[in-house]
C-alpha positions as CSV (number, residue, x, y, z in Angstrom):
1,M,0.0,-0.1,0.1
2,R,1.3,3.3,-0.9
3,I,2.1,6.0,1.8
4,S,-0.4,8.4,0.6
5,D,-3.1,5.6,0.8
6,Q,-1.9,4.9,4.3
7,I,-2.1,8.4,5.4
8,A,-5.5,8.9,3.6
9,N,-6.9,5.5,5.6
10,M,-5.7,6.7,9.0
11,I,-7.5,10.0,8.6
12,L,-10.7,8.5,7.1
13,K,-10.5,6.1,10.4
14,L,-9.9,9.0,12.8
15,L,-12.8,10.6,11.2
16,E,-15.2,7.5,11.4
17,D,-14.0,6.8,15.2
18,S,-14.8,10.8,16.0
19,G,-18.4,9.8,15.3
20,E,-18.8,13.6,14.4
21,G,-17.2,13.8,11.0
22,M,-14.6,15.7,12.5
23,T,-11.0,15.4,13.7
24,E,-8.0,17.3,14.7
25,I,-4.5,16.1,14.0
26,Q,-1.1,17.4,14.5
27,R,0.7,17.1,11.2
28,N,4.3,16.4,12.8
29,E,2.6,13.6,15.1
30,L,0.8,11.8,12.5
31,A,3.8,11.8,10.0
32,S,5.7,10.4,13.0
33,V,3.2,7.6,13.6
34,I,2.9,6.9,10.0
35,G,6.8,7.1,9.4
36,C,6.6,9.9,6.8
37,A,7.6,13.5,5.8
38,P,5.0,16.2,7.3
39,S,4.7,17.4,3.5
40,Q,3.4,13.9,2.6
41,I,0.2,14.9,5.1
42,N,-0.1,18.2,3.2
43,Y,0.0,16.6,-0.3
44,V,-2.8,13.9,0.9
45,L,-5.0,16.7,2.5
46,G,-4.7,18.9,-0.7
47,S,-5.6,16.0,-2.9
48,R,-7.8,13.7,-1.5
49,F,-9.6,16.1,1.3
50,T,-10.9,18.8,-0.9
51,P,-14.3,20.6,-0.9
52,E,-15.1,19.0,-4.1
53,Q,-14.7,15.7,-2.2
54,G,-16.9,16.9,0.8
55,Y,-14.0,17.9,3.2
56,M,-13.3,21.2,4.8
57,I,-9.8,22.0,6.2
58,E,-8.9,24.5,8.8
59,S,-5.4,24.9,10.0
60,R,-3.8,26.8,13.1
61,R,-0.1,27.3,13.0
62,G,2.3,27.6,15.7
63,G,3.6,25.3,18.6
64,G,0.2,24.0,19.6
65,G,-1.1,23.9,15.9
66,Y,-3.6,21.6,14.6
67,I,-5.3,20.7,11.3
68,R,-9.1,20.3,11.8
69,I,-10.6,17.9,8.9
70,T,-14.6,18.0,8.7
71,R,-16.5,15.9,6.5
72,V,-19.1,18.4,5.1
73,M,-22.7,17.4,5.0
74,L,-24.4,19.1,2.5
75,N,-28.0,18.3,1.4
76,K,-28.0,16.6,-2.1
77,N,-29.2,19.8,-4.2
78,A,-26.4,21.9,-2.6
79,A,-23.8,19.2,-3.1
80,L,-24.9,18.8,-6.7
81,M,-25.0,22.7,-7.5
82,H,-21.7,23.1,-5.8
83,L,-20.3,20.6,-7.9
84,I,-21.8,22.0,-11.3
85,N,-20.3,25.3,-10.2
86,S,-16.8,23.9,-9.4
87,V,-16.0,21.1,-11.9
88,G,-14.7,23.9,-14.7
89,D,-14.3,23.2,-18.3
90,H,-12.5,20.0,-18.4
91,L,-13.0,16.8,-16.6
92,D,-10.9,13.7,-16.9
93,T,-12.0,10.2,-16.3
94,G,-10.1,9.8,-12.9
95,A,-11.5,13.1,-11.4
96,A,-15.1,11.8,-12.9
97,R,-14.8,8.6,-11.0
98,I,-13.5,10.2,-7.6
99,I,-16.5,12.4,-7.6
100,I,-19.0,10.0,-8.7
101,S,-17.7,7.7,-5.7
102,N,-18.1,10.7,-3.0
103,L,-21.7,11.6,-4.4
104,L,-22.6,7.8,-4.0
105,G,-20.9,7.4,-0.5
106,G,-22.2,10.7,0.7
107,G,-25.9,9.5,-0.4
108,A,-26.3,12.3,-2.8
109,I,-26.9,9.9,-5.6
110,S,-28.2,6.5,-6.0
111,L,-26.1,3.4,-7.1
112,R,-28.1,3.4,-10.3
113,D,-27.4,7.1,-10.9
114,A,-23.5,6.4,-10.0
115,Q,-23.7,3.6,-12.7
116,L,-25.3,5.9,-15.5
117,L,-22.8,8.7,-14.9
118,E,-19.8,6.2,-15.0
119,A,-21.1,4.9,-18.4
120,A,-21.7,8.2,-19.7
121,L,-18.3,9.7,-18.5
122,S,-16.2,6.7,-19.5
123,D,-13.5,7.1,-22.0
124,K,-15.3,4.4,-23.8
125,A,-18.2,6.7,-24.5
126,Y,-16.0,9.2,-26.1
127,R,-13.8,6.8,-28.1
128,N,-15.1,8.5,-31.5
129,I,-14.1,12.2,-30.3
130,R,-10.9,13.7,-30.6
131,P,-8.7,13.2,-27.8
132,D,-8.0,16.8,-27.2
133,S,-11.8,17.4,-26.9
134,R,-12.6,14.7,-24.7
135,D,-12.3,16.1,-21.2
136,E,-14.1,19.4,-22.5
137,L,-17.3,17.4,-23.5
138,R,-17.1,15.2,-20.5
139,A,-17.2,18.3,-18.1
140,S,-20.2,19.8,-20.0
141,V,-22.2,16.2,-20.1
142,F,-21.3,15.7,-16.5
143,K,-22.9,19.2,-15.6
144,Q,-26.0,18.7,-17.7
145,M,-26.5,15.4,-15.9
146,L,-26.2,16.5,-12.5
147,L,-28.7,19.5,-13.3
148,C,-31.2,16.7,-14.1
149,M,-30.7,15.1,-10.7
150,I,-31.8,18.2,-8.7
151,D,-34.9,17.8,-7.3
């Protein structure tokens, strides 16, 4: 298992164990427990615990500093609108899969909706589209599909 996966799994476990969807960590302490550099903690927080993935990060620097990670519980419509506004003009397959997984895990979409999104956004669906246009078209299709899911 990669070190970034270990860090993410530990943070997810801390969030789960808290029962509140919030945990506070000290970066150096977590790095010491896992046996990695503190900068690797920053990388994981910046790539896997983003607002688009349903997390809010707050930090306080200094001797007693901490990093607070909160799982944001948005209602379905708010989550979908946030995504529509934050996706941008290009969306690659990997990012689409992560977003779909987070929507499904957070209960914002059903398994059937997730399967439809996966099929519509897969590389297979765009095989006849020029490679330099695929991510732009994928972003547009994704936004339109999300709009249809808003109640």
